[in-house]
C-alpha positions in Angstrom: 145.8 73.3 150.0 142.2 72.7 150.8 140.5 72.0 154.0 137.9 69.5 155.1 134.3 70.7 155.1 133.2 72.5 158.3 132.5 70.1 161.1 129.0 69.5 162.3 127.8 70.6 165.8 130.1 68.9 168.3 128.8 65.9 170.2 127.1 66.7 173.5 129.5 66.6 176.4 126.9 64.5 178.3 126.7 61.8 175.6 128.6 58.5 176.2 131.7 57.9 174.1 133.4 54.7 173.4 136.8 56.4 173.4 136.2 57.1 177.1 135.0 53.6 177.9 131.3 54.5 177.7 131.7 57.5 179.9 130.5 60.9 178.8 133.1 63.7 178.7 131.3 65.3 181.7 131.6 62.0 183.6 135.2 61.6 182.7 136.2 65.1 183.7 134.4 64.8 187.0 135.7 61.4 187.9 139.2 61.1 186.4 140.6 64.4 185.0 143.6 65.3 187.1 142.5 62.7 189.7 143.3 59.1 188.7 144.3 56.9 185.7 141.8 55.2 183.4 142.5 52.2 181.2 140.1 52.0 178.2 140.1 48.8 176.3 139.1 49.1 172.6 138.7 52.9 172.9 139.2 53.1 169.1 137.9 49.9 167.4 139.7 48.9 164.3 142.5 51.4 165.1 145.2 51.6 162.5 148.3 53.9 162.3 147.7 57.2 160.7 150.9 56.9 158.8 153.4 54.2 158.0 156.8 53.7 159.7 158.6 55.0 156.5 156.3 58.1 156.5 157.0 58.7 160.2 160.7 58.4 159.8 160.6 60.7 156.7 158.7 63.3 158.9 161.5 63.1 161.4 163.9 64.2 158.7 162.2 67.6 158.1 163.6 70.8 159.5 160.1 72.0 160.7 159.5 68.9 162.8 160.7 68.3 166.3 162.0 64.7 166.8 164.2 62.7 169.2 166.1 59.5 168.9 166.5 57.5 172.2 168.7 54.4 172.4 169.2 52.3 175.5 172.3 50.2 175.5 174.1 48.3 178.3 176.4 51.2 178.5 173.6 53.6 179.1 171.1 55.9 177.4 171.7 58.2 174.5 169.5 61.1 173.2 169.8 62.8 169.8 167.6 65.6 168.3 166.4 65.7 164.7 166.1 66.3 161.9 167.5 62.9 161.1 168.9 61.4 157.9 167.7 58.0 157.1 171.1 56.6 157.9 171.0 58.0 161.4 168.6 55.3 162.7 169.8 52.0 164.2 168.7 48.7 162.4 165.0 48.0 163.0 165.8 44.7 164.5 168.1 46.3 167.1 166.3 46.2 170.5 165.6 49.1 172.9 165.4 52.2 170.7 162.7 54.7 170.0 161.9 57.6 167.7 159.7 60.3 169.1 158.1 62.8 166.7 156.4 65.8 168.3 153.5 67.9 166.9 152.4 65.5 164.2 149.0 67.2 164.3 150.6 70.2 162.7 151.7 68.3 159.7 149.0 65.6 159.1 145.3 66.3 158.8 144.4 62.8 160.1 146.5 63.5 163.2 144.8 66.9 163.7 141.4 65.2 163.4 142.3 62.6 166.0 143.5 65.3 168.4 140.3 67.1 167.9 138.4 64.2 169.4 139.8 65.4 172.7 138.3 68.9 172.4 136.0 68.3 175.4 138.9 69.9 177.2 139.4 73.6 176.4 141.7 74.4 173.4 143.8 76.5 175.8 144.9 73.2 177.4 145.2 71.0 174.4 148.7 70.8 173.1 149.8 68.3 170.5 149.9 64.7 169.3 153.3 62.9 169.6 154.0 59.6 167.9 156.6 57.3 169.2 157.9 54.2 167.3 159.9 51.6 169.3 161.7 48.4 168.6 161.3 45.5 170.9 162.1 46.7 174.5 162.2 50.3 173.4 161.0 53.1 175.7 162.2 56.3 177.4 162.5 54.9 180.9 160.4 55.4 184.0 159.4 59.1 184.3 156.6 61.4 185.2 155.0 64.3 183.3 153.7 67.6 184.7 150.7 67.4 182.3 147.8 65.1 181.5 148.3 62.6 178.7 146.2 60.0 176.8 148.3 57.1 175.5 146.7 55.4 172.5 148.3 52.2 171.1 148.2 52.4 167.3 150.2 49.3 166.4 152.0 46.5 168.2 152.0 46.2 172.0 153.4 48.3 174.8 153.5 47.3 178.5 152.8 50.2 180.8 153.8 50.2 184.5 152.3 53.1 186.5 152.4 54.3 190.0 152.0 57.3 192.3 155.6 58.1 192.9 156.8 59.7 196.2 160.5 59.6 195.5 161.1 61.9 192.5 164.9 61.7 192.5 166.4 61.2 189.1 169.2 59.1 187.7 172.4 61.2 187.6 174.4 61.8 184.4 171.6 60.7 182.1 170.3 62.8 179.2 166.7 61.9 180.1 164.7 62.5 183.3 164.6 58.9 184.5 163.4 58.1 188.0 166.0 56.5 190.2 163.6 54.5 192.3 160.5 53.7 190.3 157.8 51.8 192.2 155.0 50.7 189.9 151.6 49.8 191.4 149.8 48.6 188.3 150.8 47.2 184.9 148.7 47.1 181.7 149.5 45.6 178.3 148.0 47.7 175.6 147.2 46.5 172.0 145.9 48.5 169.0 142.9 50.6 169.9 143.5 50.5 173.7 144.2 53.8 175.5 145.5 54.8 178.9 144.8 58.2 180.6 147.3 59.4 183.1 146.9 62.5 185.3 150.0 64.8 186.0 152.8 63.4 188.1 151.7 59.7 187.8 155.0 57.9 187.1 155.0 55.6 184.1 157.3 53.4 182.1 156.2 52.1 178.7 158.2 49.3 177.0 157.5 48.0 173.5 156.6 44.3 173.4 157.7 42.9 170.0 158.6 44.9 166.9 156.9 47.8 165.3 155.3 49.4 168.4 153.6 52.7 167.6 152.0 54.8 170.4 150.2 58.1 170.1 150.4 60.6 173.0 147.8 63.3 173.3 149.4 65.9 175.6 148.1 69.0 177.3 149.5 72.5 177.9 150.3 73.4 181.5 151.2 77.1 181.7 153.7 77.8 184.5 152.4 80.7 186.6 155.6 82.7 186.7 156.4 82.1 183.0 152.9 83.0 182.0 152.9 86.2 184.1 156.2 87.2 182.6 154.9 86.8 179.0 151.7 88.7 179.9 153.6 91.6 181.5 155.8 91.9 178.5 152.9 92.1 176.1 150.9 94.4 178.3 153.9 96.7 178.9 154.3 97.2 175.1 150.8 98.6 175.1 150.9 100.5 178.4 150.8 104.2 177.7 151.7 106.1 180.9 154.3 108.9 180.5 154.2 110.0 184.2 157.7 110.9 185.3 159.1 110.2 188.7 159.4 113.3 191.0 161.0 113.6 194.4 160.8 117.3 195.5 161.0 116.2 199.2 164.1 114.1 198.7 166.6 115.1 201.4 170.4 115.1 201.0 171.8 111.6 201.8 175.1 110.2 203.0 174.0 106.7 201.8 173.7 107.4 198.0 173.6 103.7 197.0 170.4 103.0 199.0 167.3 102.6 196.9 164.8 105.4 197.7 161.6 104.0 199.1 159.6 106.6 197.1 161.0 105.1 193.9 160.0 101.6 194.9 156.5 102.9 195.7 156.5 104.6 192.3 157.4 101.4 190.5 154.8 99.4 192.5 152.1 101.9 191.6 153.1 101.5 187.9 152.7 97.8 188.1 149.3 98.0 189.8 148.1 100.5 187.1 149.3 98.1 184.4 147.6 95.1 185.9 144.4 97.2 186.4 144.1 97.3 182.6 141.8 94.3 182.5 141.1 94.6 178.7 144.8 94.7 178.1 145.3 91.6 180.3 142.5 89.7 178.5 144.1 90.5 175.1 147.5 89.5 176.2 146.3 86.2 177.6 144.4 85.4 174.4 147.4 86.4 172.2 149.8 84.3 174.3 147.6 81.2 174.3 147.0 81.3 170.5 150.6 82.1 169.5 151.7 79.5 166.9 154.4 77.1 167.9 158.0 77.6 166.9 158.8 76.3 163.4 155.2 76.9 162.2 154.5 78.9 159.1 151.5 79.3 156.8 151.4 79.0 153.0 149.7 81.8 151.0 146.7 80.5 149.0 147.2 79.7 145.3 143.9 81.3 144.3 141.9 84.4 145.1 139.2 84.8 147.8 135.5 84.1 147.1 133.0 83.9 149.9 132.2 80.3 150.6 132.6 77.5 153.1 135.9 77.8 155.1 137.9 75.7 157.5 140.7 76.7 159.8 144.2 75.5 158.9 145.2 72.7 161.2 148.1 74.9 162.5 145.8 77.8 163.4 145.0 78.4 167.0 141.7 80.3 167.6 140.0 81.1 170.9 137.7 83.8 172.3 136.4 85.4 175.5 133.3 87.6 176.1 134.6 90.6 174.2 137.4 89.4 171.9 138.5 86.9 169.3 142.1 85.6 169.3 143.8 83.9 166.4 147.5 83.0 165.9 148.7 85.6 168.5 146.4 88.4 167.4 143.3 89.8 169.1 140.2 91.4 167.7 137.3 93.1 169.6 134.0 91.5 168.5 130.4 91.9 169.5 126.9 91.0 168.3 126.4 88.8 165.2 130.1 89.1 164.2 131.2 87.7 167.6 128.7 84.8 167.4 130.0 84.0 163.9 133.7 84.1 165.0 132.9 82.0 168.1 131.3 79.4 165.9 134.4 79.4 163.6 136.6 78.8 166.7 134.5 76.1 168.2 133.7 74.2 165.0 136.8 75.2 163.1 134.7 75.9 160.1 131.8 77.9 158.6 129.3 76.9 156.0 129.0 78.9 152.7 125.7 80.3 154.0 127.3 81.6 157.2 130.1 83.3 155.3 127.8 84.8 152.7 125.5 86.2 155.4 128.4 87.7 157.4 128.8 91.4 157.7 131.2 93.3 155.5 133.6 93.7 158.3 133.5 90.0 159.2 134.0 89.0 155.5 137.0 91.4 155.3 138.5 89.7 158.3 137.9 86.2 156.9 139.5 87.3 153.6 142.6 88.7 155.5 142.9 85.3 157.3 142.5 83.5 154.0 145.2 85.6 152.4 147.5 84.8 155.4 146.9 81.1 155.1 145.1 80.8 158.4 142.0 79.4 156.9 141.1 77.8 153.6 138.2 77.4 151.3 136.6 74.0 151.6 135.9 71.6 148.7 132.4 70.9 149.9 129.9 72.8 152.0 
């Protein structure tokens, strides 16, 4: 496959953007991010779906795609996970059912480009683009998310009711996390091009009004401290080289042999402190964890050989950096000087011009070729 040409310099974060209602990204982050909702009318003028209903449903039939089918009947809610055969869906005219397709940005360039419009938030926080299609009355019930979300109406209409929810108790014996006592404070009817931003833990209930309602959800990653710490420790432990053996020459004879020796506990605590003191190892582990590709993601090898020229990152590639390292798809590389500046430009702009690649050092070009051979980046058709 080929990539789009490298993107130009990103828009300044202090420039107004229509997608944010005329606010600059700096203003939005300062006033609204993780603070309060924002309704943006006509955020994307002339908005049209990135793919048709048949294309979305076909995507839900693929093994590599995460999808869910939610049906609300008088008897209750049902939830099924894909992939789905075409015959698995209810009739389109049946009311109150929804298809949710996760991670569409991994499978469609146009979806990846739309998600990239939100890169005024660090890539480490940006997660994916989900598309939900719903028949009249369809939705997933009142609920709250632990992450920020932008809800863009692509076709049809959806009525959103939102509120700051104090009572977070859930409906029992339901396959979805539906709030038992939802108390909306506001409601907004969104049409094509309208967008609603919601901070974490703002309860919301979106219901399709009419047929063929399609909503795009731009979600964000929220690492859980304990889970992230566990992943980091596991990666760091694999690289931790300390062969010191426990010794207890002063251990006295004991008549409570099952008691844990305090000296052994201190020995273990010292080992953990030494492990965490490896700041370089911690930085590498964090970068590797945050750029690890999602499950069900794989890359295709190129159909032609490498020649230095304009390149663009594959839409599935995750690439980040810190002061001393470059991270890509779960791997870390130490970088400095001109090579580091080049790789940071690639990560920020997700592309390099032919001139940038041709002027790169031998080591940098070798690395780019390795990533090309792995399918992590591609030659562009145009510079």
